[in-house]
C-alpha positions, 0 to 999 in steps of 0.5 A: 198251075197244074194240069191234073189230066195226067197222073201216075196211071199215065204211060210215063218215061223215065229221064235221069237228072241232067238229060236234055229233053229237047234243045232250043231250035229243035222241031217240036212234036211232043209236049211233056207232062211232069209226073215226078221230078223237075225239069228246067226250062232254059232260054238263051242259056238262062234258066227261066223256070222249073217245071215240077210234078203236075206241070207241063212244058213244050206245049208252045211248039204244038200250039204254033207248029214252030221250032222250040224257043227253049231247051229243057233239061231234067233237074232231078230224076223225072217221069214224063208223059209224052203227048204227041200232036195227035193226042194233043189235038184230041185233048184240045178238041174233046176236053175243053178244060184242058184247053183252058188250063193250057191257056192259063199256063201260057198266060201265067208264063208270059206274065212272069217273063214280062215281069222279069223284063 
């Protein structure tokens, strides 16, 4: 599922292939929207998902205010929009569709993880 709220007009930062965006156990103060490229999500050394343009990652740390449960490594040169806690809370409060899309993404990831077990 993709979130169309973030587009090419958004303020994006460039990340080269191979760059670590965050590591498992890091404090999470941002979520990320992928505008261009791809990012691998890694848990316990195992790649569990690749997030591509239109996708988001890192949201769980903002939802539950806990350390990161995964690492994120750029697979191919990427442009990412960083969404801090203040912006995240604004989006949740003012844009109900954003909240619904985010819940759907989290549920979809949980279902995929359960299928792998």
